[in-house]
Structure formats: structure tokens, C-alpha cells
C-alpha positions as CSV (number, residue, x, y, z in Angstrom):
1,X,0.0,0.0,0.0
2,X,1.3,3.5,-0.9
3,X,1.8,5.9,2.0
4,X,0.6,9.3,0.7
5,X,2.0,11.0,3.8
6,X,5.5,10.4,2.5
7,X,6.6,12.5,-0.5
8,X,10.2,12.1,-1.4
9,X,12.2,15.2,-2.3
10,X,12.7,14.7,-6.1
11,X,14.5,18.1,-6.7
12,X,17.8,16.3,-6.3
13,X,17.0,13.6,-8.8
14,X,16.9,13.7,-12.6
15,X,13.1,14.6,-12.6
16,X,12.3,16.9,-15.4
17,X,9.2,17.9,-13.5
18,X,11.2,19.3,-10.6
19,X,14.2,20.6,-12.5
20,X,12.6,22.5,-15.4
21,X,11.5,25.6,-13.4
22,X,13.0,27.6,-10.4
23,X,12.6,26.2,-6.9
24,X,9.8,28.7,-6.1
25,X,7.6,27.3,-8.8
26,X,5.2,24.4,-7.9
27,X,5.4,22.2,-11.0
28,X,1.9,21.1,-11.9
29,X,2.4,20.9,-15.6
30,X,2.9,17.1,-15.9
31,X,1.3,14.1,-14.3
32,X,4.5,12.7,-12.7
33,X,4.1,10.8,-9.5
34,X,5.6,12.3,-6.3
35,X,4.9,9.2,-4.1
36,X,6.7,5.9,-3.9
37,X,5.2,3.1,-6.0
38,X,3.3,0.5,-3.9
39,X,5.5,-2.4,-2.6
40,X,3.6,-5.2,-4.5
41,X,4.1,-3.3,-7.8
42,X,7.8,-2.8,-7.1
43,X,8.2,-6.5,-6.2
44,X,6.6,-7.5,-9.5
45,X,8.8,-5.1,-11.4
46,X,11.9,-6.3,-9.7
47,X,11.0,-9.8,-10.6
48,X,10.3,-8.8,-14.2
49,X,13.6,-7.0,-14.7
50,X,15.8,-9.6,-13.0
51,X,17.9,-10.7,-15.9
52,X,18.2,-9.5,-19.5
53,X,16.4,-6.3,-20.4
54,X,15.2,-6.1,-24.0
55,X,12.2,-5.2,-26.1
56,X,9.1,-7.3,-25.4
57,X,6.0,-7.7,-27.4
58,X,2.5,-8.0,-26.0
59,X,1.8,-11.6,-25.1
60,X,-1.5,-13.3,-26.2
61,X,-2.3,-13.4,-22.4
62,X,-1.9,-9.7,-22.1
63,X,-4.1,-9.0,-25.1
64,X,-6.8,-11.4,-23.8
65,X,-6.7,-9.6,-20.4
66,X,-7.1,-6.2,-22.1
67,X,-10.0,-7.4,-24.3
68,X,-11.7,-9.0,-21.2
69,X,-11.3,-5.8,-19.3
70,X,-12.7,-3.6,-22.0
71,X,-15.8,-6.0,-22.1
72,X,-16.1,-6.0,-18.3
73,X,-15.7,-2.2,-17.9
74,X,-17.4,-0.9,-21.0
75,X,-19.2,-3.7,-22.8
76,X,-16.8,-3.4,-25.7
77,X,-16.4,-6.6,-27.6
78,X,-12.7,-6.4,-28.7
79,X,-10.9,-9.4,-30.2
80,X,-7.6,-10.0,-28.5
81,X,-5.9,-9.8,-31.9
82,X,-7.2,-6.3,-32.3
83,X,-5.3,-5.0,-29.3
84,X,-2.3,-3.0,-30.4
85,X,0.5,-2.2,-28.0
86,X,2.2,1.1,-28.2
87,X,5.1,2.8,-26.5
88,X,2.8,5.4,-24.8
89,X,-0.4,7.4,-25.0
90,X,1.0,10.1,-27.3
91,X,2.1,7.4,-29.8
92,X,-1.3,5.7,-29.5
93,X,-3.3,8.8,-30.4
94,X,-1.0,9.6,-33.2
95,X,-1.5,6.1,-34.6
96,X,-5.2,6.5,-34.3
97,X,-5.1,9.9,-36.0
98,X,-3.0,8.4,-38.9
99,X,-5.9,5.9,-39.4
100,X,-8.9,8.2,-38.8
101,X,-7.8,11.5,-40.2
102,X,-6.9,12.9,-43.7
103,X,-5.6,16.3,-45.0
104,X,-9.3,17.3,-45.1
105,X,-10.6,15.6,-41.9
106,X,-8.4,16.6,-39.0
107,X,-8.2,16.1,-35.3
108,X,-10.6,18.0,-33.0
109,X,-9.3,19.3,-29.7
110,X,-11.1,21.1,-26.8
111,X,-8.7,23.9,-26.0
112,X,-6.8,24.7,-23.9
113,X,-5.5,21.2,-23.7
114,X,-2.5,19.0,-22.8
115,X,0.3,20.3,-25.0
116,X,1.1,16.9,-26.6
117,X,-2.3,16.9,-28.2
118,X,-1.2,19.8,-30.4
119,X,1.7,17.8,-31.8
120,X,-0.6,15.5,-33.8
121,X,-1.2,18.1,-36.6
122,X,2.5,18.7,-37.0
123,X,3.5,15.1,-36.9
124,X,0.9,14.0,-39.4
125,X,0.3,17.1,-41.5
126,X,-3.4,17.2,-40.8
127,X,-5.6,20.1,-39.7
128,X,-6.3,20.8,-36.1
129,X,-9.8,21.8,-35.3
130,X,-10.4,23.6,-32.0
131,X,-13.5,23.7,-29.9
132,X,-12.5,26.2,-27.2
133,X,-14.2,26.0,-23.8
134,X,-16.3,29.0,-22.7
135,X,-14.4,30.7,-19.9
136,X,-16.3,32.2,-17.0
137,X,-14.6,34.4,-14.4
138,X,-16.1,35.5,-11.1
139,X,-13.4,37.5,-9.3
140,X,-10.4,35.2,-9.2
141,X,-12.5,32.0,-9.7
142,X,-12.4,30.6,-13.2
143,X,-14.7,27.9,-14.6
144,X,-15.2,26.5,-18.0
145,X,-18.0,24.8,-20.0
146,X,-18.3,23.2,-23.4
147,X,-19.4,25.5,-26.2
148,X,-21.8,23.0,-27.8
149,X,-22.4,25.1,-30.9
150,X,-18.7,25.3,-31.7
151,X,-18.2,21.6,-30.8
152,X,-21.0,20.4,-33.0
153,X,-19.8,22.5,-36.0
154,X,-16.1,21.4,-35.6
155,X,-16.8,17.7,-35.0
156,X,-18.5,17.5,-38.4
157,X,-15.1,18.5,-40.0
158,X,-13.1,16.1,-37.9
159,X,-11.8,12.6,-38.6
160,X,-11.1,12.1,-34.9
161,X,-12.0,13.8,-31.6
162,X,-9.2,13.6,-29.1
163,X,-10.9,13.6,-25.7
164,X,-8.9,14.6,-22.6
165,X,-10.8,13.3,-19.5
166,X,-10.2,14.3,-16.8
167,X,-9.3,17.4,-18.7
168,X,-5.7,18.6,-18.5
169,X,-5.0,21.4,-17.6
170,X,-8.5,22.5,-16.6
171,X,-9.3,19.6,-14.3
172,X,-12.8,19.1,-15.7
173,X,-14.3,15.7,-15.1
174,X,-17.0,15.5,-17.7
175,X,-20.4,14.2,-16.6
176,X,-22.0,11.1,-18.1
177,X,-24.5,13.4,-19.9
178,X,-21.7,15.5,-21.5
179,X,-19.7,12.4,-22.5
180,X,-22.8,10.8,-24.1
181,X,-23.6,14.0,-26.0
182,X,-20.0,14.3,-27.3
183,X,-20.2,10.6,-28.4
184,X,-23.5,11.2,-30.1
185,X,-22.3,14.2,-32.0
């Protein structure tokens, strides 16, 4: 079990999160853990890396597990052979955009958004379509909501909508109703 009362000082490590900005800046720009990994996970990792380190491929068992989990969690009927392993989420959504987008049908983003989302247009030479949030300010309190008119207009021109949920950097956790409406559009 992870003890969230213990937060190691990572400023003296090679952590990009803690080294990029001056010490008086609280780095909240990247989702990098500041707590030790749970002991059972570390034990499994130590066992897995005991020996030769090389490039692995996803095993049939892993693909079966992922497919079963998608079914159990979301009712998605995914064949294990359709599960594709990638090196990370940025690579994964770039691969998806390569499949779903064209020079005329780009990627739709709700801006502002995680900076890596903006790289898709440059990496693939496709248009980026923005559906900016409506910003509300009451004194020093900011809140945001979906501009449904802009979203609906832009999604019609998109080959793919790249959803960031929970939203980074705004912290929005979309409601089921909002997610269903986005999916329907």
C-alpha cells in the first residue's frame, strides 16, 4: 500500500518535473508521481527486470486480459488480436489519427488542452480543429464549459475527436451526460 503521507524530495533527482523551473515554482504541468510506488508493484517489477532487459511484445495473455477488461468495464467486444500495444499514449493517439484523419478531416481538440495533443497536426500534416471552452470568471474564480455550438460545428469536419478526460490542464471531469452528448455528436 502506498503511503501518501511520504513524499520524497525529487528536486535532487533527474526529474524533469522538478528541474525545469525555479525552486519557487510548484510544477503542476505534468502528471508525474511524487509518491513511492506500492511495494507489490515494485516487487513484480523487480522480478520482471531480474535478468536480460530487451524489447518485449504484448503476449497473447496480455491481449486477452485487455480485451476482457474492455468488455467488463465498458461492454466493448474487442478481439484480442485487435489489441495493439504502443510505447505510450502520445504514440497511441498519433497512430489513431493516422488511421482516422486525412488532410481534409483533421483532429478535434477542446482547448486549452495538454500540450502533446497539439503535436498530432504537425506530426501527421493534418488540420487541427479547435472547440475552445467557454471561460467564466467570477473574481479570481475561473470555470469552463463546453461550447456545444462550436463543438458540433467542428466535429463535423473532424476525422477524430481527441478527448482529454479528466481534462488537462483545466481539471474538468465530464459528466456522463456530457460524454454521451459528445459521443452522439
